[in-house]
C-alpha positions as CSV (number, residue, x, y, z in Angstrom):
1,X,-17.5,16.1,-5.0
2,X,-18.7,17.8,-1.8
3,X,-16.3,18.5,0.9
4,X,-18.0,15.6,3.3
5,X,-17.2,12.8,1.1
6,X,-13.5,14.1,0.7
7,X,-13.1,14.4,4.3
8,X,-14.0,10.7,4.8
9,X,-11.8,9.8,1.6
10,X,-8.7,11.5,3.2
11,X,-9.9,9.7,6.3
12,X,-10.0,6.1,4.6
13,X,-6.6,6.8,2.9
14,X,-5.1,7.8,6.3
15,X,-5.9,4.7,8.4
16,X,-4.7,2.5,5.1
17,X,-1.7,4.3,5.2
18,X,-1.4,3.6,9.1
19,X,-2.3,-0.1,8.7
20,X,-0.6,-1.0,6.5
21,X,2.8,0.4,7.5
22,X,2.2,-1.4,10.5
23,X,1.9,-4.6,8.6
24,X,5.3,-3.3,7.1
25,X,6.9,-2.9,10.4
26,X,6.1,-6.0,11.7
27,X,6.8,-8.1,8.2
28,X,10.1,-6.4,8.1
29,X,10.9,-7.1,12.4
30,X,10.0,-10.8,11.3
31,X,12.1,-10.5,8.3
32,X,15.0,-9.0,10.1
33,X,14.9,-11.7,12.9
34,X,14.2,-14.8,10.8
35,X,15.9,-13.7,7.6
36,X,12.7,-15.5,5.3
37,X,12.3,-14.2,2.3
38,X,8.6,-14.9,2.3
39,X,8.4,-11.7,5.2
40,X,10.7,-9.7,2.9
41,X,8.1,-10.1,0.0
42,X,5.4,-9.6,2.4
43,X,6.6,-6.3,3.8
44,X,7.1,-5.3,0.1
45,X,4.2,-6.2,-1.2
46,X,2.2,-3.9,1.5
47,X,4.8,-1.3,1.0
48,X,3.1,-0.8,-2.6
49,X,-0.3,-1.1,-1.1
50,X,-0.1,1.4,1.3
51,X,2.2,4.1,-0.4
52,X,-0.1,3.6,-3.3
53,X,-3.1,4.8,-1.8
54,X,-1.3,7.4,-0.4
55,X,0.3,8.7,-3.6
56,X,-2.6,8.5,-5.1
57,X,-4.3,10.7,-2.1
58,X,-1.3,13.1,-2.5
59,X,-1.8,13.5,-6.4
60,X,-5.1,14.3,-5.9
61,X,-5.0,16.9,-3.3
62,X,-1.5,18.4,-4.2
63,X,-1.1,18.3,-7.9
64,X,-4.4,18.1,-8.9
65,X,-4.6,14.9,-10.7
66,X,-8.5,13.8,-11.6
67,X,-9.8,10.9,-10.2
68,X,-9.3,8.4,-12.9
69,X,-5.5,9.1,-12.8
70,X,-5.3,9.0,-9.2
71,X,-7.3,5.3,-9.3
72,X,-4.9,4.0,-11.9
73,X,-1.7,5.1,-10.2
74,X,-3.5,3.0,-7.0
75,X,-4.5,0.2,-9.0
76,X,-1.1,-0.3,-10.5
77,X,0.2,0.2,-7.3
78,X,-2.3,-2.2,-5.4
79,X,-1.8,-4.7,-8.5
80,X,2.4,-4.9,-7.9
81,X,1.8,-5.1,-4.3
82,X,-0.5,-7.7,-4.1
83,X,1.4,-10.0,-6.6
84,X,4.4,-9.2,-4.2
85,X,2.0,-10.7,-0.8
86,X,0.7,-13.4,-3.2
87,X,4.6,-14.8,-3.9
88,X,5.4,-14.1,-0.1
89,X,2.9,-16.8,0.5
90,X,2.4,-19.5,-2.3
91,X,6.0,-18.6,-4.7
92,X,9.1,-18.0,-2.1
93,X,11.0,-20.7,-1.2
94,X,12.9,-20.2,2.0
């Protein structure tokens, strides 16, 4: 993979992490204020989505995992994260 493509991937992974952590911050702030379980599950879901993306990038960069393994790690974290987000919207009863 060329250096330019890797730089773009690094940048996008960083943006995903930053935006995800911003959502986590506000959802957890809302949870502390309201004690709403929906907001707690929303925050946890975005933790998995954001951190999963970051971990995938770190595994690729520093632990020399191949792209298939990294994609599997990221997809697994996203499945857990989005499942928690869906539960926060439709399944959680406060």
